[in-house]
Each structure stands twice: as structure tokens, then as C-alpha cells.
PyMOL Python script that loads the backbone (N, CA, C, O; Angstrom):
from pymol import cmd

cmd.read_pdbstr("""\
ATOM      1  N   MET A   1      -9.403 -17.082  -8.099  1.00  0.00           N
ATOM      2  CA  MET A   1      -9.647 -15.821  -7.437  1.00  0.00           C
ATOM      3  C   MET A   1      -9.849 -14.738  -8.498  1.00  0.00           C
ATOM      4  O   MET A   1      -9.114 -14.674  -9.484  1.00  0.00           O
ATOM      5  N   LYS A   2     -10.834 -13.906  -8.285  1.00  0.00           N
ATOM      6  CA  LYS A   2     -11.138 -12.817  -9.199  1.00  0.00           C
ATOM      7  C   LYS A   2     -10.081 -11.718  -9.077  1.00  0.00           C
ATOM      8  O   LYS A   2      -9.664 -11.375  -7.971  1.00  0.00           O
ATOM      9  N   LYS A   3      -9.650 -11.170 -10.208  1.00  0.00           N
ATOM     10  CA  LYS A   3      -8.671 -10.081 -10.194  1.00  0.00           C
ATOM     11  C   LYS A   3      -9.316  -8.807  -9.674  1.00  0.00           C
ATOM     12  O   LYS A   3     -10.487  -8.534  -9.936  1.00  0.00           O
ATOM     13  N   MET A   4      -8.538  -8.037  -8.937  1.00  0.00           N
ATOM     14  CA  MET A   4      -9.011  -6.764  -8.407  1.00  0.00           C
ATOM     15  C   MET A   4      -7.941  -5.709  -8.686  1.00  0.00           C
ATOM     16  O   MET A   4      -6.755  -5.942  -8.454  1.00  0.00           O
ATOM     17  N   TYR A   5      -8.360  -4.575  -9.174  1.00  0.00           N
ATOM     18  CA  TYR A   5      -7.443  -3.475  -9.451  1.00  0.00           C
ATOM     19  C   TYR A   5      -7.791  -2.322  -8.530  1.00  0.00           C
ATOM     20  O   TYR A   5      -8.963  -1.987  -8.362  1.00  0.00           O
ATOM     21  N   VAL A   6      -6.776  -1.713  -7.931  1.00  0.00           N
ATOM     22  CA  VAL A   6      -6.985  -0.586  -7.030  1.00  0.00           C
ATOM     23  C   VAL A   6      -6.022   0.536  -7.397  1.00  0.00           C
ATOM     24  O   VAL A   6      -5.026   0.319  -8.088  1.00  0.00           O
ATOM     25  N   THR A   7      -6.331   1.720  -6.929  1.00  0.00           N
ATOM     26  CA  THR A   7      -5.455   2.868  -7.093  1.00  0.00           C
ATOM     27  C   THR A   7      -4.882   3.232  -5.736  1.00  0.00           C
ATOM     28  O   THR A   7      -5.623   3.400  -4.768  1.00  0.00           O
ATOM     29  N   ILE A   8      -3.577   3.353  -5.666  1.00  0.00           N
ATOM     30  CA  ILE A   8      -2.914   3.789  -4.437  1.00  0.00           C
ATOM     31  C   ILE A   8      -2.481   5.224  -4.677  1.00  0.00           C
ATOM     32  O   ILE A   8      -1.646   5.494  -5.540  1.00  0.00           O
ATOM     33  N   THR A   9      -3.048   6.138  -3.912  1.00  0.00           N
ATOM     34  CA  THR A   9      -2.787   7.557  -4.124  1.00  0.00           C
ATOM     35  C   THR A   9      -1.748   8.072  -3.139  1.00  0.00           C
ATOM     36  O   THR A   9      -1.497   7.461  -2.101  1.00  0.00           O
ATOM     37  N   GLY A  10      -1.152   9.204  -3.482  1.00  0.00           N
ATOM     38  CA  GLY A  10      -0.220   9.864  -2.578  1.00  0.00           C
ATOM     39  C   GLY A  10       1.213   9.385  -2.682  1.00  0.00           C
ATOM     40  O   GLY A  10       2.071   9.868  -1.943  1.00  0.00           O
ATOM     41  N   MET A  11       1.499   8.455  -3.570  1.00  0.00           N
ATOM     42  CA  MET A  11       2.847   7.889  -3.654  1.00  0.00           C
ATOM     43  C   MET A  11       3.874   8.848  -4.225  1.00  0.00           C
ATOM     44  O   MET A  11       5.046   8.762  -3.859  1.00  0.00           O
ATOM     45  N   ASP A  12       3.486   9.754  -5.104  1.00  0.00           N
ATOM     46  CA  ASP A  12       4.454  10.682  -5.699  1.00  0.00           C
ATOM     47  C   ASP A  12       5.204  11.468  -4.636  1.00  0.00           C
ATOM     48  O   ASP A  12       6.377  11.799  -4.809  1.00  0.00           O
ATOM     49  N   TYR A  13       4.529  11.762  -3.544  1.00  0.00           N
ATOM     50  CA  TYR A  13       5.140  12.534  -2.463  1.00  0.00           C
ATOM     51  C   TYR A  13       6.317  11.782  -1.847  1.00  0.00           C
ATOM     52  O   TYR A  13       7.317  12.398  -1.476  1.00  0.00           O
ATOM     53  N   TYR A  14       6.210  10.467  -1.736  1.00  0.00           N
ATOM     54  CA  TYR A  14       7.237   9.669  -1.067  1.00  0.00           C
ATOM     55  C   TYR A  14       8.222   9.001  -2.015  1.00  0.00           C
ATOM     56  O   TYR A  14       9.434   9.103  -1.822  1.00  0.00           O
ATOM     57  N   TYR A  15       7.712   8.315  -3.043  1.00  0.00           N
ATOM     58  CA  TYR A  15       8.569   7.461  -3.859  1.00  0.00           C
ATOM     59  C   TYR A  15       8.444   7.667  -5.363  1.00  0.00           C
ATOM     60  O   TYR A  15       9.239   7.101  -6.113  1.00  0.00           O
ATOM     61  N   GLY A  16       7.494   8.443  -5.828  1.00  0.00           N
ATOM     62  CA  GLY A  16       7.197   8.434  -7.253  1.00  0.00           C
ATOM     63  C   GLY A  16       6.545   7.095  -7.581  1.00  0.00           C
ATOM     64  O   GLY A  16       5.834   6.545  -6.739  1.00  0.00           O
ATOM     65  N   LEU A  17       6.762   6.567  -8.752  1.00  0.00           N
ATOM     66  CA  LEU A  17       6.157   5.282  -9.130  1.00  0.00           C
ATOM     67  C   LEU A  17       7.113   4.108  -8.938  1.00  0.00           C
ATOM     68  O   LEU A  17       6.782   2.979  -9.301  1.00  0.00           O
ATOM     69  N   THR A  18       8.276   4.356  -8.380  1.00  0.00           N
ATOM     70  CA  THR A  18       9.323   3.341  -8.266  1.00  0.00           C
ATOM     71  C   THR A  18       8.871   2.008  -7.676  1.00  0.00           C
ATOM     72  O   THR A  18       9.178   0.975  -8.271  1.00  0.00           O
ATOM     73  N   PRO A  19       8.159   1.959  -6.541  1.00  0.00           N
ATOM     74  CA  PRO A  19       7.872   0.646  -5.950  1.00  0.00           C
ATOM     75  C   PRO A  19       6.797  -0.167  -6.660  1.00  0.00           C
ATOM     76  O   PRO A  19       6.638  -1.355  -6.378  1.00  0.00           O
ATOM     77  N   PHE A  20       6.052   0.458  -7.585  1.00  0.00           N
ATOM     78  CA  PHE A  20       4.899  -0.219  -8.156  1.00  0.00           C
ATOM     79  C   PHE A  20       4.984  -0.331  -9.666  1.00  0.00           C
ATOM     80  O   PHE A  20       5.601   0.494 -10.339  1.00  0.00           O
ATOM     81  N   SER A  21       4.346  -1.374 -10.180  1.00  0.00           N
ATOM     82  CA  SER A  21       4.157  -1.525 -11.617  1.00  0.00           C
ATOM     83  C   SER A  21       2.894  -2.360 -11.824  1.00  0.00           C
ATOM     84  O   SER A  21       2.475  -3.094 -10.929  1.00  0.00           O
ATOM     85  N   VAL A  22       2.297  -2.244 -12.999  1.00  0.00           N
ATOM     86  CA  VAL A  22       1.087  -2.995 -13.295  1.00  0.00           C
ATOM     87  C   VAL A  22       1.398  -4.482 -13.180  1.00  0.00           C
ATOM     88  O   VAL A  22       2.398  -4.961 -13.716  1.00  0.00           O
ATOM     89  N   GLY A  23       0.537  -5.202 -12.480  1.00  0.00           N
ATOM     90  CA  GLY A  23       0.703  -6.639 -12.323  1.00  0.00           C
ATOM     91  C   GLY A  23       1.447  -7.056 -11.068  1.00  0.00           C
ATOM     92  O   GLY A  23       1.488  -8.243 -10.741  1.00  0.00           O
ATOM     93  N   LYS A  24       2.039  -6.101 -10.358  1.00  0.00           N
ATOM     94  CA  LYS A  24       2.762  -6.429  -9.124  1.00  0.00           C
ATOM     95  C   LYS A  24       1.762  -6.788  -8.035  1.00  0.00           C
ATOM     96  O   LYS A  24       0.746  -6.112  -7.873  1.00  0.00           O
ATOM     97  N   LYS A  25       2.045  -7.845  -7.294  1.00  0.00           N
ATOM     98  CA  LYS A  25       1.163  -8.268  -6.211  1.00  0.00           C
ATOM     99  C   LYS A  25       1.497  -7.493  -4.945  1.00  0.00           C
ATOM    100  O   LYS A  25       2.659  -7.376  -4.554  1.00  0.00           O
ATOM    101  N   LEU A  26       0.450  -6.966  -4.313  1.00  0.00           N
ATOM    102  CA  LEU A  26       0.587  -6.205  -3.077  1.00  0.00           C
ATOM    103  C   LEU A  26      -0.399  -6.734  -2.053  1.00  0.00           C
ATOM    104  O   LEU A  26      -1.416  -7.330  -2.409  1.00  0.00           O
ATOM    105  N   LYS A  27      -0.102  -6.521  -0.804  1.00  0.00           N
ATOM    106  CA  LYS A  27      -1.021  -6.901   0.264  1.00  0.00           C
ATOM    107  C   LYS A  27      -1.359  -5.640   1.049  1.00  0.00           C
ATOM    108  O   LYS A  27      -0.460  -4.939   1.513  1.00  0.00           O
ATOM    109  N   CYS A  28      -2.649  -5.348   1.201  1.00  0.00           N
ATOM    110  CA  CYS A  28      -3.116  -4.175   1.944  1.00  0.00           C
ATOM    111  C   CYS A  28      -3.600  -4.629   3.319  1.00  0.00           C
ATOM    112  O   CYS A  28      -4.413  -5.546   3.435  1.00  0.00           O
ATOM    113  N   ILE A  29      -3.089  -3.978   4.351  1.00  0.00           N
ATOM    114  CA  ILE A  29      -3.383  -4.376   5.727  1.00  0.00           C
ATOM    115  C   ILE A  29      -3.863  -3.162   6.515  1.00  0.00           C
ATOM    116  O   ILE A  29      -3.192  -2.130   6.539  1.00  0.00           O
ATOM    117  N   LYS A  30      -5.012  -3.281   7.154  1.00  0.00           N
ATOM    118  CA  LYS A  30      -5.549  -2.205   7.995  1.00  0.00           C
ATOM    119  C   LYS A  30      -4.655  -2.032   9.219  1.00  0.00           C
ATOM    120  O   LYS A  30      -4.341  -3.002   9.909  1.00  0.00           O
ATOM    121  N   GLU A  31      -4.250  -0.797   9.483  1.00  0.00           N
ATOM    122  CA  GLU A  31      -3.411  -0.473  10.639  1.00  0.00           C
ATOM    123  C   GLU A  31      -4.314  -0.007  11.777  1.00  0.00           C
ATOM    124  O   GLU A  31      -4.546   1.191  11.943  1.00  0.00           O
ATOM    125  N   LYS A  32      -4.816  -0.947  12.551  1.00  0.00           N
ATOM    126  CA  LYS A  32      -5.787  -0.644  13.608  1.00  0.00           C
ATOM    127  C   LYS A  32      -5.243   0.282  14.686  1.00  0.00           C
ATOM    128  O   LYS A  32      -5.996   1.071  15.256  1.00  0.00           O
ATOM    129  N   ASN A  33      -3.958   0.198  14.971  1.00  0.00           N
ATOM    130  CA  ASN A  33      -3.379   0.962  16.077  1.00  0.00           C
ATOM    131  C   ASN A  33      -2.548   2.153  15.623  1.00  0.00           C
ATOM    132  O   ASN A  33      -1.690   2.624  16.370  1.00  0.00           O
ATOM    133  N   ASN A  34      -2.786   2.648  14.416  1.00  0.00           N
ATOM    134  CA  ASN A  34      -2.048   3.806  13.929  1.00  0.00           C
ATOM    135  C   ASN A  34      -2.482   5.041  14.716  1.00  0.00           C
ATOM    136  O   ASN A  34      -3.657   5.405  14.673  1.00  0.00           O
ATOM    137  N   PRO A  35      -1.557   5.702  15.443  1.00  0.00           N
ATOM    138  CA  PRO A  35      -1.931   6.835  16.288  1.00  0.00           C
ATOM    139  C   PRO A  35      -2.289   8.098  15.501  1.00  0.00           C
ATOM    140  O   PRO A  35      -2.879   9.021  16.062  1.00  0.00           O
ATOM    141  N   PHE A  36      -1.943   8.152  14.219  1.00  0.00           N
ATOM    142  CA  PHE A  36      -2.177   9.345  13.415  1.00  0.00           C
ATOM    143  C   PHE A  36      -3.408   9.248  12.528  1.00  0.00           C
ATOM    144  O   PHE A  36      -3.991  10.269  12.164  1.00  0.00           O
ATOM    145  N   ASP A  37      -3.811   8.028  12.176  1.00  0.00           N
ATOM    146  CA  ASP A  37      -4.924   7.846  11.242  1.00  0.00           C
ATOM    147  C   ASP A  37      -5.611   6.511  11.528  1.00  0.00           C
ATOM    148  O   ASP A  37      -5.046   5.451  11.259  1.00  0.00           O
ATOM    149  N   SER A  38      -6.811   6.562  12.066  1.00  0.00           N
ATOM    150  CA  SER A  38      -7.536   5.336  12.426  1.00  0.00           C
ATOM    151  C   SER A  38      -7.992   4.540  11.199  1.00  0.00           C
ATOM    152  O   SER A  38      -8.404   3.388  11.332  1.00  0.00           O
ATOM    153  N   GLU A  39      -7.922   5.141  10.014  1.00  0.00           N
ATOM    154  CA  GLU A  39      -8.301   4.463   8.771  1.00  0.00           C
ATOM    155  C   GLU A  39      -7.085   4.117   7.914  1.00  0.00           C
ATOM    156  O   GLU A  39      -7.239   3.826   6.728  1.00  0.00           O
ATOM    157  N   ALA A  40      -5.891   4.142   8.481  1.00  0.00           N
ATOM    158  CA  ALA A  40      -4.662   3.909   7.716  1.00  0.00           C
ATOM    159  C   ALA A  40      -4.618   2.488   7.153  1.00  0.00           C
ATOM    160  O   ALA A  40      -5.044   1.529   7.796  1.00  0.00           O
ATOM    161  N   ILE A  41      -4.096   2.387   5.946  1.00  0.00           N
ATOM    162  CA  ILE A  41      -3.879   1.103   5.283  1.00  0.00           C
ATOM    163  C   ILE A  41      -2.393   1.009   4.948  1.00  0.00           C
ATOM    164  O   ILE A  41      -1.831   1.926   4.349  1.00  0.00           O
ATOM    165  N   ARG A  42      -1.760  -0.092   5.332  1.00  0.00           N
ATOM    166  CA  ARG A  42      -0.362  -0.333   5.003  1.00  0.00           C
ATOM    167  C   ARG A  42      -0.317  -1.189   3.743  1.00  0.00           C
ATOM    168  O   ARG A  42      -1.087  -2.140   3.608  1.00  0.00           O
ATOM    169  N   VAL A  43       0.581  -0.855   2.822  1.00  0.00           N
ATOM    170  CA  VAL A  43       0.732  -1.619   1.588  1.00  0.00           C
ATOM    171  C   VAL A  43       2.067  -2.359   1.648  1.00  0.00           C
ATOM    172  O   VAL A  43       3.126  -1.743   1.774  1.00  0.00           O
ATOM    173  N   ASN A  44       2.003  -3.687   1.554  1.00  0.00           N
ATOM    174  CA  ASN A  44       3.210  -4.516   1.585  1.00  0.00           C
ATOM    175  C   ASN A  44       3.517  -5.048   0.193  1.00  0.00           C
ATOM    176  O   ASN A  44       2.615  -5.477  -0.527  1.00  0.00           O
ATOM    177  N   LYS A  45       4.802  -5.020  -0.185  1.00  0.00           N
ATOM    178  CA  LYS A  45       5.251  -5.653  -1.429  1.00  0.00           C
ATOM    179  C   LYS A  45       5.617  -7.101  -1.181  1.00  0.00           C
ATOM    180  O   LYS A  45       5.243  -7.977  -1.961  1.00  0.00           O
ATOM    181  N   LYS A  46       6.339  -7.363  -0.115  1.00  0.00           N
ATOM    182  CA  LYS A  46       6.773  -8.709   0.252  1.00  0.00           C
ATOM    183  C   LYS A  46       6.468  -8.902   1.728  1.00  0.00           C
ATOM    184  O   LYS A  46       6.034  -7.968   2.401  1.00  0.00           O
ATOM    185  N   ILE A  47       6.686 -10.076   2.220  1.00  0.00           N
ATOM    186  CA  ILE A  47       6.464 -10.336   3.641  1.00  0.00           C
ATOM    187  C   ILE A  47       7.342  -9.392   4.458  1.00  0.00           C
ATOM    188  O   ILE A  47       8.552  -9.317   4.243  1.00  0.00           O
ATOM    189  N   ASP A  48       6.731  -8.679   5.389  1.00  0.00           N
ATOM    190  CA  ASP A  48       7.425  -7.762   6.304  1.00  0.00           C
ATOM    191  C   ASP A  48       8.127  -6.599   5.616  1.00  0.00           C
ATOM    192  O   ASP A  48       9.029  -6.011   6.213  1.00  0.00           O
ATOM    193  N   GLU A  49       7.761  -6.241   4.396  1.00  0.00           N
ATOM    194  CA  GLU A  49       8.345  -5.083   3.726  1.00  0.00           C
ATOM    195  C   GLU A  49       7.216  -4.147   3.325  1.00  0.00           C
ATOM    196  O   GLU A  49       6.591  -4.336   2.282  1.00  0.00           O
ATOM    197  N   TYR A  50       6.950  -3.128   4.156  1.00  0.00           N
ATOM    198  CA  TYR A  50       5.885  -2.207   3.789  1.00  0.00           C
ATOM    199  C   TYR A  50       6.469  -1.044   3.015  1.00  0.00           C
ATOM    200  O   TYR A  50       7.626  -0.667   3.200  1.00  0.00           O
ATOM    201  N   VAL A  51       5.648  -0.486   2.147  1.00  0.00           N
ATOM    202  CA  VAL A  51       6.105   0.619   1.321  1.00  0.00           C
ATOM    203  C   VAL A  51       5.271   1.871   1.497  1.00  0.00           C
ATOM    204  O   VAL A  51       5.682   2.948   1.064  1.00  0.00           O
ATOM    205  N   TYR A  52       4.121   1.758   2.118  1.00  0.00           N
ATOM    206  CA  TYR A  52       3.266   2.938   2.152  1.00  0.00           C
ATOM    207  C   TYR A  52       2.166   2.799   3.176  1.00  0.00           C
ATOM    208  O   TYR A  52       1.631   1.713   3.396  1.00  0.00           O
ATOM    209  N   PHE A  53       1.838   3.912   3.796  1.00  0.00           N
ATOM    210  CA  PHE A  53       0.635   4.022   4.607  1.00  0.00           C
ATOM    211  C   PHE A  53      -0.280   4.996   3.905  1.00  0.00           C
ATOM    212  O   PHE A  53       0.178   6.037   3.434  1.00  0.00           O
ATOM    213  N   THR A  54      -1.549   4.692   3.823  1.00  0.00           N
ATOM    214  CA  THR A  54      -2.510   5.614   3.234  1.00  0.00           C
ATOM    215  C   THR A  54      -3.580   5.967   4.236  1.00  0.00           C
ATOM    216  O   THR A  54      -4.487   6.738   3.924  1.00  0.00           O
TER     217      THR A  54
END
""", "prot")
cmd.dss("prot")
cmd.show_as("cartoon", "prot")
cmd.util.cbc("prot")
cmd.orient("prot")
């Protein structure tokens, strides 16, 4: 699988850089039913542990 690097913005407001580090594996999931943002993306660190909505 080809490596992909992304930038997750807005984290300083909630957590600072605490949940993330270079090389950490994350899973990004589209939140289709988010009532506040139809384009929201949830970022998971582990199974069933989300850390951020963007």
C-alpha cells in the first residue's frame, strides 16, 4: 500500500498535538449523518475510539 500523508487541522483548539505523532496510524471516516456538518470527517486512533471531527 502506498503511504499517504495528510494534515488534520483545528486540533489545537481541542487537544493540542497530544493525540497525534508522525507515523501514527489513523482511520478517517465520513460522518454521513452529522447534523452540524454534512462534510464532517471523524478521525479514529483505534477501533471505536474517535479523537476528532473535522
